[in-house]
C-alpha positions as CSV (number, residue, x, y, z in Angstrom):
1,X,-64.7,-55.0,-53.8
2,X,-68.1,-55.9,-55.1
3,X,-69.1,-58.4,-57.8
4,X,-72.8,-58.1,-58.8
5,X,-74.8,-61.0,-60.1
6,X,-75.7,-59.3,-63.3
7,X,-73.9,-56.8,-65.5
8,X,-74.1,-53.2,-64.5
9,X,-75.3,-50.4,-66.8
10,X,-72.6,-47.9,-67.8
11,X,-73.8,-44.3,-68.1
12,X,-72.0,-44.3,-71.4
13,X,-74.6,-46.7,-72.9
14,X,-77.2,-43.9,-72.9
15,X,-75.2,-41.8,-75.4
16,X,-73.5,-44.4,-77.6
17,X,-74.5,-44.3,-81.2
18,X,-77.2,-46.9,-82.2
19,X,-76.7,-49.2,-85.1
20,X,-74.7,-52.1,-83.5
21,X,-75.6,-55.5,-85.2
22,X,-78.4,-57.2,-83.4
23,X,-78.4,-60.9,-82.6
24,X,-81.2,-63.4,-82.7
25,X,-83.9,-63.1,-81.3
26,X,-83.9,-59.4,-81.9
27,X,-83.6,-60.0,-85.6
28,X,-86.4,-62.6,-85.8
29,X,-89.0,-61.6,-88.3
30,X,-92.0,-62.7,-86.2
31,X,-91.6,-61.5,-82.6
32,X,-93.3,-59.6,-79.8
33,X,-91.7,-57.9,-76.8
34,X,-93.0,-58.0,-73.2
35,X,-91.9,-56.8,-69.7
36,X,-91.1,-60.3,-68.5
37,X,-90.6,-63.8,-70.1
38,X,-93.3,-65.4,-67.9
39,X,-95.9,-63.0,-69.4
40,X,-94.8,-64.0,-72.9
41,X,-95.3,-67.7,-72.1
42,X,-98.8,-67.0,-70.8
43,X,-99.8,-65.1,-73.9
44,X,-98.3,-67.8,-76.1
45,X,-100.2,-70.7,-74.6
46,X,-103.4,-68.6,-74.6
47,X,-103.0,-67.8,-78.2
48,X,-102.4,-71.5,-79.0
49,X,-105.7,-72.3,-77.4
50,X,-104.1,-74.3,-74.6
51,X,-106.3,-74.3,-71.5
52,X,-108.5,-76.4,-69.3
53,X,-108.4,-80.1,-70.2
54,X,-105.0,-79.8,-71.9
55,X,-101.6,-80.5,-70.6
56,X,-98.1,-79.3,-71.3
57,X,-95.0,-81.4,-70.9
58,X,-92.2,-79.6,-68.9
59,X,-88.9,-80.5,-67.1
60,X,-89.1,-81.2,-63.4
61,X,-86.2,-78.8,-62.9
62,X,-87.5,-75.3,-63.5
63,X,-87.8,-71.9,-61.7
64,X,-91.6,-72.0,-61.1
65,X,-92.5,-68.7,-62.8
66,X,-92.8,-70.5,-66.2
67,X,-95.0,-73.3,-64.8
68,X,-97.2,-70.8,-63.0
69,X,-97.7,-69.0,-66.3
70,X,-98.8,-72.3,-67.9
71,X,-101.2,-73.1,-65.0
72,X,-102.7,-69.6,-65.2
73,X,-104.1,-70.6,-68.6
74,X,-106.0,-73.4,-66.9
75,X,-103.8,-76.1,-68.5
76,X,-102.2,-78.9,-66.5
77,X,-98.5,-79.9,-66.4
78,X,-96.8,-83.2,-66.6
79,X,-93.1,-83.4,-65.9
80,X,-90.1,-85.3,-67.3
81,X,-87.0,-85.9,-65.3
82,X,-83.8,-83.9,-65.6
83,X,-80.6,-85.6,-64.3
84,X,-77.8,-84.2,-62.3
85,X,-76.0,-83.2,-65.5
86,X,-79.1,-81.3,-66.6
87,X,-79.9,-83.8,-69.3
88,X,-83.6,-84.8,-70.0
89,X,-85.0,-88.3,-69.9
90,X,-85.9,-88.6,-73.6
91,X,-87.9,-91.8,-73.2
92,X,-90.0,-90.0,-70.6
93,X,-90.5,-87.0,-72.9
94,X,-91.5,-89.4,-75.7
95,X,-94.1,-91.2,-73.6
96,X,-95.6,-87.9,-72.3
97,X,-95.9,-86.5,-75.8
98,X,-97.5,-89.7,-77.0
99,X,-100.1,-89.4,-74.3
100,X,-101.7,-86.4,-75.9
101,X,-99.7,-83.3,-74.8
102,X,-100.4,-80.0,-76.5
103,X,-97.0,-78.6,-76.1
104,X,-93.4,-79.5,-75.0
105,X,-91.5,-76.9,-73.0
106,X,-87.7,-77.2,-73.1
107,X,-85.5,-75.1,-70.9
108,X,-81.9,-74.4,-72.0
109,X,-80.1,-74.1,-68.6
110,X,-77.7,-71.3,-68.0
111,X,-76.7,-71.1,-71.7
112,X,-76.0,-74.8,-72.2
113,X,-78.2,-76.4,-74.9
114,X,-80.6,-79.3,-74.3
115,X,-80.4,-82.1,-77.0
116,X,-82.7,-79.9,-79.1
117,X,-82.5,-82.0,-82.3
118,X,-83.8,-85.1,-80.5
119,X,-86.4,-83.1,-78.7
120,X,-87.6,-81.5,-81.9
121,X,-87.9,-84.9,-83.5
122,X,-90.0,-86.2,-80.7
123,X,-92.3,-83.2,-80.8
124,X,-92.8,-83.5,-84.6
125,X,-93.4,-87.3,-84.3
126,X,-96.3,-86.7,-82.0
127,X,-97.6,-83.4,-83.4
128,X,-96.7,-81.5,-80.3
129,X,-95.9,-77.7,-80.3
130,X,-92.2,-77.2,-79.2
131,X,-91.5,-74.2,-77.1
132,X,-87.9,-73.3,-76.2
133,X,-87.4,-71.4,-73.0
134,X,-84.2,-69.4,-73.6
135,X,-84.6,-67.1,-70.7
136,X,-81.2,-68.2,-69.5
137,X,-79.6,-68.8,-72.9
138,X,-79.5,-65.6,-75.0
139,X,-76.6,-65.5,-77.4
140,X,-76.0,-69.3,-77.2
141,X,-75.7,-71.4,-80.4
142,X,-75.6,-75.1,-81.2
143,X,-74.6,-76.5,-84.6
144,X,-74.1,-72.9,-85.7
145,X,-77.8,-72.0,-85.2
146,X,-79.0,-69.9,-82.3
147,X,-80.9,-71.5,-79.4
148,X,-84.5,-70.6,-79.8
149,X,-84.6,-71.1,-83.6
150,X,-85.3,-74.8,-83.4
151,X,-88.7,-74.9,-81.8
152,X,-92.0,-73.6,-83.1
153,X,-91.8,-70.8,-80.5
154,X,-89.1,-69.5,-78.2
155,X,-89.0,-67.0,-75.3
156,X,-86.0,-64.9,-74.1
157,X,-85.4,-62.8,-71.0
158,X,-83.2,-59.8,-72.0
159,X,-82.4,-58.4,-68.6
160,X,-80.6,-61.6,-67.4
161,X,-77.9,-61.3,-70.1
162,X,-78.0,-57.5,-70.8
163,X,-77.8,-54.4,-68.5
164,X,-81.4,-53.4,-69.2
165,X,-84.1,-52.7,-66.7
166,X,-86.6,-55.2,-68.2
167,X,-87.7,-56.9,-71.4
168,X,-88.5,-60.2,-72.9
169,X,-89.0,-61.4,-76.5
170,X,-91.4,-64.1,-77.8
171,X,-90.5,-65.5,-81.2
172,X,-92.6,-67.5,-83.7
173,X,-90.5,-69.7,-86.0
174,X,-93.6,-70.9,-87.8
175,X,-95.9,-69.0,-90.1
176,X,-98.8,-71.2,-89.6
177,X,-99.6,-70.4,-86.0
178,X,-101.9,-67.7,-84.5
179,X,-100.8,-64.1,-84.4
180,X,-98.7,-63.3,-81.4
181,X,-100.5,-61.0,-78.9
182,X,-99.0,-57.6,-78.2
183,X,-98.3,-56.1,-74.7
184,X,-100.2,-52.9,-74.3
185,X,-99.7,-51.6,-70.8
186,X,-96.9,-49.4,-69.7
187,X,-94.9,-50.6,-66.6
188,X,-94.8,-47.0,-65.4
189,X,-91.8,-44.9,-64.6
190,X,-91.2,-46.0,-61.0
191,X,-90.7,-49.6,-62.1
192,X,-88.3,-48.6,-64.9
193,X,-86.4,-46.0,-62.8
194,X,-85.9,-48.3,-59.9
195,X,-84.4,-51.2,-61.8
196,X,-82.3,-48.8,-63.9
197,X,-80.9,-47.2,-60.8
198,X,-80.0,-50.7,-59.5
199,X,-78.2,-51.5,-62.8
200,X,-76.3,-48.2,-62.7
201,X,-75.3,-48.8,-59.1
202,X,-74.0,-52.3,-59.9
203,X,-71.7,-50.7,-62.5
204,X,-70.6,-48.1,-59.9
205,X,-70.0,-50.5,-57.1
206,X,-67.9,-52.8,-59.3
207,X,-65.6,-49.8,-59.8
208,X,-65.8,-48.1,-56.4
209,X,-67.8,-49.9,-53.7
210,X,-67.1,-47.1,-51.2
211,X,-69.2,-44.7,-53.3
212,X,-71.6,-47.2,-54.6
213,X,-72.7,-48.7,-51.2
214,X,-74.1,-45.5,-49.9
215,X,-75.9,-44.9,-53.2
216,X,-77.5,-48.3,-52.9
217,X,-78.7,-47.4,-49.4
218,X,-80.2,-44.2,-50.8
219,X,-82.0,-46.2,-53.5
220,X,-83.5,-48.6,-50.9
221,X,-84.6,-45.6,-48.9
222,X,-86.3,-44.1,-51.9
223,X,-88.0,-47.5,-52.5
224,X,-89.3,-47.5,-49.0
225,X,-90.7,-44.0,-49.4
226,X,-92.5,-45.0,-52.6
227,X,-93.9,-48.1,-50.9
228,X,-95.3,-46.1,-48.0
229,X,-96.8,-43.6,-50.5
230,X,-98.6,-46.5,-52.2
231,X,-96.7,-46.1,-55.5
232,X,-97.0,-49.5,-57.3
233,X,-93.9,-51.0,-59.0
234,X,-93.4,-54.1,-61.1
235,X,-90.3,-56.1,-60.2
236,X,-88.4,-58.3,-62.7
237,X,-86.3,-60.7,-60.6
238,X,-89.1,-61.9,-58.3
239,X,-90.8,-65.3,-58.1
240,X,-94.4,-65.8,-58.9
241,X,-96.9,-64.9,-61.6
242,X,-99.6,-62.2,-61.5
243,X,-102.4,-62.0,-64.0
244,X,-102.6,-58.2,-63.4
245,X,-99.1,-57.8,-65.0
246,X,-99.4,-60.0,-68.1
247,X,-100.0,-57.1,-70.5
248,X,-97.0,-55.1,-69.3
249,X,-94.8,-53.9,-72.2
250,X,-91.1,-53.7,-72.5
251,X,-90.0,-50.2,-71.6
252,X,-88.9,-47.6,-74.2
253,X,-85.6,-47.4,-72.3
254,X,-84.8,-51.0,-73.0
255,X,-85.6,-50.5,-76.6
256,X,-83.3,-47.5,-76.7
257,X,-80.4,-49.4,-75.2
258,X,-80.6,-52.6,-77.3
259,X,-78.9,-51.3,-80.5
260,X,-76.1,-49.8,-78.4
261,X,-74.5,-53.1,-77.1
262,X,-71.6,-55.0,-78.7
263,X,-73.2,-58.5,-78.6
264,X,-70.1,-60.3,-80.1
265,X,-68.0,-58.8,-77.3
266,X,-70.5,-59.7,-74.6
267,X,-70.5,-63.3,-75.7
268,X,-66.7,-63.4,-76.0
269,X,-66.2,-61.9,-72.5
270,X,-68.7,-64.2,-70.9
271,X,-66.9,-67.2,-72.3
272,X,-63.5,-65.9,-71.3
273,X,-64.7,-65.1,-67.8
274,X,-66.2,-68.6,-67.4
275,X,-62.9,-70.2,-68.4
276,X,-60.9,-67.8,-66.3
277,X,-63.0,-68.5,-63.2
278,X,-62.8,-72.3,-63.9
279,X,-59.0,-72.1,-64.0
280,X,-58.9,-70.0,-60.8
281,X,-61.2,-72.4,-58.9
282,X,-59.8,-75.7,-60.2
283,X,-59.6,-78.3,-57.4
284,X,-61.5,-76.0,-55.0
285,X,-65.1,-76.3,-56.1
286,X,-67.2,-78.9,-57.9
287,X,-68.5,-77.3,-61.2
288,X,-71.8,-78.4,-62.6
289,X,-70.4,-78.3,-66.1
290,X,-66.8,-79.5,-66.9
291,X,-66.7,-78.1,-70.4
292,X,-67.8,-75.0,-72.3
293,X,-69.0,-76.2,-75.7
294,X,-68.5,-74.0,-78.8
295,X,-71.3,-71.6,-79.1
296,X,-72.4,-71.7,-75.5
297,X,-72.7,-68.2,-73.9
298,X,-72.7,-68.9,-70.1
299,X,-75.1,-67.0,-67.9
300,X,-73.3,-68.0,-64.7
301,X,-70.6,-70.4,-63.4
302,X,-72.7,-73.0,-61.6
303,X,-71.1,-75.1,-58.8
304,X,-72.3,-77.7,-56.3
305,X,-72.0,-76.9,-52.7
306,X,-72.9,-78.7,-49.5
307,X,-74.9,-75.9,-47.9
308,X,-76.1,-73.6,-50.6
309,X,-78.0,-71.1,-48.4
310,X,-75.1,-70.7,-46.0
311,X,-72.5,-70.4,-48.7
312,X,-74.4,-67.8,-50.6
313,X,-75.0,-65.8,-47.5
314,X,-71.3,-65.9,-46.7
315,X,-70.3,-64.7,-50.2
316,X,-73.0,-62.0,-50.3
317,X,-71.7,-60.7,-47.0
318,X,-68.2,-60.3,-48.5
319,X,-69.4,-58.7,-51.8
320,X,-69.8,-61.6,-54.2
321,X,-73.4,-61.7,-55.3
322,X,-73.8,-65.4,-55.7
323,X,-77.3,-66.8,-56.4
324,X,-79.0,-69.8,-54.8
325,X,-80.3,-71.2,-58.0
326,X,-84.0,-72.4,-58.2
327,X,-84.8,-73.3,-54.6
328,X,-88.4,-74.3,-55.3
329,X,-90.6,-75.3,-58.2
330,X,-94.1,-76.5,-59.1
331,X,-95.5,-78.6,-56.2
332,X,-96.4,-81.4,-58.6
333,X,-92.8,-81.8,-59.7
334,X,-91.2,-81.8,-56.3
335,X,-90.2,-85.5,-55.7
336,X,-87.9,-86.2,-52.7
337,X,-84.8,-88.0,-53.8
338,X,-85.1,-86.9,-57.5
339,X,-82.1,-85.4,-59.3
340,X,-84.1,-82.2,-59.6
341,X,-84.4,-82.1,-55.8
342,X,-80.6,-82.7,-55.5
343,X,-80.0,-79.8,-57.9
344,X,-82.3,-77.5,-55.9
345,X,-80.3,-78.2,-52.7
346,X,-76.8,-77.8,-54.1
347,X,-76.5,-75.6,-57.2
348,X,-75.1,-72.1,-56.6
349,X,-74.3,-69.6,-59.3
350,X,-71.3,-67.4,-59.5
351,X,-71.1,-64.3,-61.8
352,X,-69.1,-64.4,-65.0
353,X,-70.9,-61.6,-66.9
354,X,-69.3,-59.1,-69.3
355,X,-68.8,-56.4,-66.6
356,X,-66.2,-58.4,-64.7
357,X,-62.4,-58.0,-65.5
358,X,-59.5,-60.1,-64.3
359,X,-59.2,-58.3,-61.0
360,X,-62.9,-59.0,-60.3
361,X,-62.5,-62.7,-61.2
362,X,-59.5,-62.8,-58.8
363,X,-61.7,-61.4,-56.1
364,X,-64.6,-63.8,-56.8
365,X,-62.2,-66.8,-56.8
366,X,-60.6,-65.7,-53.5
367,X,-63.9,-65.3,-51.7
368,X,-65.3,-68.5,-53.0
369,X,-62.2,-70.4,-51.9
370,X,-62.6,-68.9,-48.5
371,X,-66.4,-69.5,-48.1
372,X,-67.5,-72.5,-50.1
373,X,-67.8,-76.1,-48.9
374,X,-67.2,-78.6,-51.7
375,X,-69.9,-81.2,-52.1
376,X,-68.5,-84.5,-53.0
377,X,-71.3,-86.9,-51.9
378,X,-73.9,-88.7,-54.0
379,X,-77.1,-87.9,-52.0
């Protein structure tokens, strides 16, 4: 069997009738779309006039793409600590905002909300622009309001939650800010076709890996041929930030697919799969989160393991596409012995997306029980 990290794209999605109800942020009145979320952040901070001589407050636990986008504007970053339960140090946030920050960046991790009411109050107290990074938290609510609707601005990454080849959305929840800049450059058909083929093959391999595995090899061969021919492609799941790609637009194919998904069913299935995998793995792994709050739409099932890289390699070799979550970050935030450093060493993500059924969850749980080492220490 095979369990991909992200949901596969069913061929049926291309021909389904449009008109499904869209969720926030796709219903937000003031929004712009982009190829990737990091591009949206760059354009936002540029539009806000944040640049050299300014600083942005951000969590010390982050991917690195988002901080690279901030630094590309010329602005500096100052970091507040995130503890091992992914909670922010609110006193540190308050002190940094009081020191003259231009913006406060809040990351909602894996669908679980940060204490956004408290963070919003701090930002308002000090006149700081609040930006919610919801790249990992599409379809999650708190207090019956969608994540991303609390800050002055929010950014979403569509292809992490949905089986689309690319796409991000930048939302303005304020009418007093500058106009949001538009993306104007096409990503080109090779970029869109390559990622679409991967999403289709994920759907196929989940159902028949014997057929899907050779198809994946053919796709890799085609990619090698394009590379040797000098055909440029823009990836989505890579690390880094390139100024050359900031104006890339979301593809028309993504726009075509968005009104064809059942978003309520996606959220329901993700929650059910999280709870199902938690029950199957109870006593065998150390989950990062013990509970699934109402309104949370989980992106993955995060667990703590002793040797993250080795465990991920063992699972991938057996068909479970686990992810070694956020191995590196901004150099200025990397403090040995910090809780963020602990999380970077030990957090592994397991798939719970809407494409998995009970048999797939059984497969994931069985392989995890075989491969994983439970981390029970404190260092």
